[in-house]
N, C-alpha and C positions, 0 to 999 in steps of 0.2 A: 462357610467355614464354621466349625464348631465353636471357635473362639468368639464368634458374634452371637452365639445362642446361649451359651452357659457361662455365667460369671460366678465364681465362687472364690472364697479366700483361700490362700495357700494353707492356712491352719485349720481347714474345715474339719479335719478328723482329729484335732488335738484339743483336749479339754483344757479350759483355763485353769491356771494354777492358783494356789491359795494366795490371797493377797491381791487378787485381780482388782482392777480399778472399780470403784463404786459408781452407782448411778449418778452421783452428784458431781462427778468429775468427768472431763471430756477425754475421750479415747482417740487415739491416733487412727486415721483411716487405714483400712487394710489394703494389702496389695492383691493383685489379681493373678490367677494362674491362667495359662493359655487355653488349656483343655476345658476348664470349667467356667463357662460364661452364662449360665442360665440364672443362677441365683445372685442376689445382692447387686452392688453397683461397682462400675469401674472407678477407681479412685487414683488421685495423684500419689506419687511415692511419698511425698511429705505433706503433712497437714498444712493448710493455709495459716499464716500467722495472725491474720485478722479476717473476720467475716467480710466477704465482698459485698459491695452494694448492688442490689438487684437492678437490672436495667430499668430506666425510668419508663413509665407508660407513655405511649404515643399520645401527643397532644392533638386535639381536634384543630382543623384549619381555622385560621383567623378570619374575622369578618371581611378583611380586605382580600384575603385569598379567595374566599367564597364569591365575593363580588366580581373579582377578576375572572374566576372560573365560569360564572354565569354569563359574563359578557363574551367570553370565548366560546360559549356553547358547550363547556365541559360539564359532564354529569358528576356530581359530587355525592358520594355515599358516606354517610357517617354511621356505620354499623359497628357497634362494640364487639370486641373479641368475645367469643362464647366462653362461658365459665366451664371448668372441668366438672363441676357438680351441678346436678339439676336443682330445681327449686326445692326448698326444705319441705319435707312431708309434714302434714298437719300434726302428726304424733311427736315430731321433733321440734316444733315451733318453740322458741325460747330456749333451747338446749344449746350448750357449747358443742362445737364440732371438734372431734378428736381424730386426727390422722394417725393410723397405726401401722407400723412396719410389719413385715412378715418374717424374713429370714434372720436368725439369731436373735430375734425379739420374741416371736411366738413359737417358732419351730426351728429345727436344724435339719438340713437335707444333705444327702451325700449319694454319690454314684457307687460308692463301695458298699457292699451288702452289710446291713446292720440286723443282727439276729432279733432284736427287740423292737424293730421299727413299728410305729403306730400305723403308718400308711406306706404302701408301695405304689408309686404313681408312674405309669408308662408315659414317656415323652419321646416323641418322634423327632429325630434330628437328621436332616438330609436323607430321609428314606429309611433310617434305621431306628428301631425303638429301643430306648434305653430305660432301665428301671431306676427310679429315684426313690431312695429310702428316706422316710421322713419321721423324725422324732418330735413329739409334742413337748413343749416346755412344761414342767410341773406347774399345776394350778391354772393352766391356760383356759380350761373350760369354765371354771369359776370366775376367772378374771373377765372373760368375754361376756359371760351372761350378765354380770353386774355393770360392765361398761355400757352394754346395750340398754340397760334400764336408765342410766344417768345421762348419756350423751347421744349425739348424732355421730355414729362411728363410721369411719371411711378407711378401708384398706388401701394403703398406697405403698407399692413396692417397686423397686428398680428391676425386679426380675421380669422376664417375659411371661405373657399371659398363658402360653401353652404349658408352662410349668405351674405358675402361681394360681391360676384359675381352678384347676382340678384339686390342688392341695387345699385351697380355701373352701371349695365345695365340701370336702371331708372334714375340715376343721371347724367350719362355721355352720353347723347343721340347724341352728336356730335362727339363722338370718340376721345376726347382729350387725353385719356391714351393710349399710344402705347402698354404698357404691364401692366399686373396686377400680382402682387406678393402677396402671402397670407402667413399664419402662417408657413407653411412648409419651406418657404424660409428664415425664421428668424433663428438666432442662439440663442439657449437657454443658457443663461449665468447668473449664480448666481440668479436664480428665475425670470429672465426677458427674454422676447422675444426681441432680439436685432436685428436691421436691419443693417447688416454689409455691408457698402457701398463698401468695397473692393472686394466683390463678384459679383458686378454688371457687371464688364467688361467695365467700363467706367473710364476715367481719373479723379482721385479724385480732381484735380485742376479745373475741369469743371463739378463738381457734387455738387448738393445742396439737403438738405432734409427739408421739412416743416412738423413738427410734434408737437403735444401738450404735448408729454411726453419725457423729457430728457432721461429717461431710454431706449428709443428706439434707441437713437443715441449716446450712451455713448462711442462707439468706435471712433466716428468721430464727436465730438462736435463742431469742427472748420468749419464743413460744414453745420451747422444747422442754419435755420431761425426759431426761436421759435414762437409759436402761442399760445395764451391763450385758454384754454379748453372752449368749448361751449356746453350748454345744451339746453336752450330754450329762451334766451334773445332776443326778437324781435328787440331790438334797437342796437344789436351788429353790429359793422362795421369793425371788425378786418380784414376780407378778403379784403374789399374795401381799407383800409388803407395800406395794404401790397403791393398793386399793384404798387405804385411808387417805392417801394423798389426793387421789382422784375424787373421793367423796368430798373433800374440802374444795377442790377446784370446780366441782359441778355446781356449787352455789355462788361462784364468783360472778360479779358484774363486769369485771375487767380481769382477764387472765394475767395481764402484765403485773398489775398490783398485787394480785394474790400470789403469783409465783415469787415476786420479790420478798413478800412476807415469809413465805415458806422457806426461802433461801437465807433468811435472816438479814437481808439488806435493809 
């Protein structure tokens, strides 16, 4: 079904109006259309009133359980769950890890033809090739270049890789993203594809997420740098304005403390 392949907001071709919520405020999760299920994430109709608690990690067997298993001849394997990210590269040692969203954060995509599209990406859905028209957010090139210098950057999108991977190939020509994570790496929770930062294999005190949807980071809101959704506003300067914020955060020993200071808490 196409609905399982392409997820997009119903307002995908409507530009945000003046007075749109700022990056410092939380935005309501967007609803999904049936046809467009390749981009973004499925969200509940109403935003959760409080961030849910992530499921607790599995505890290792107790010594008594191990002893009983040995007595019964049972083989017990204590293998940790693999992390979503590989070991940190030498060039990124000591850097904070920043998880960056794709749709409505860095680009806006549509199945409807856009005359000034930056990219046109063919995507095959059930044997039929569809053209996806992609607009780059203003200052995205400058933003990514500087972010790659300051942080270990990871693309994490709830979109499917068949769409997001070729878009990222065209967007990130300098190889800023060390790793790309797609929908299958999300946790499906209460109708939302959530990006569980605890599964990355990075210290949460040294991890940030940049995303336009609070539903994506409801497990870790204190790690988030919210960004306003972008559709086609050519005067948008959100990414440019965020650079000084990330310059400050790049020097933080603990992102929670620094974010609290930046928020004025």
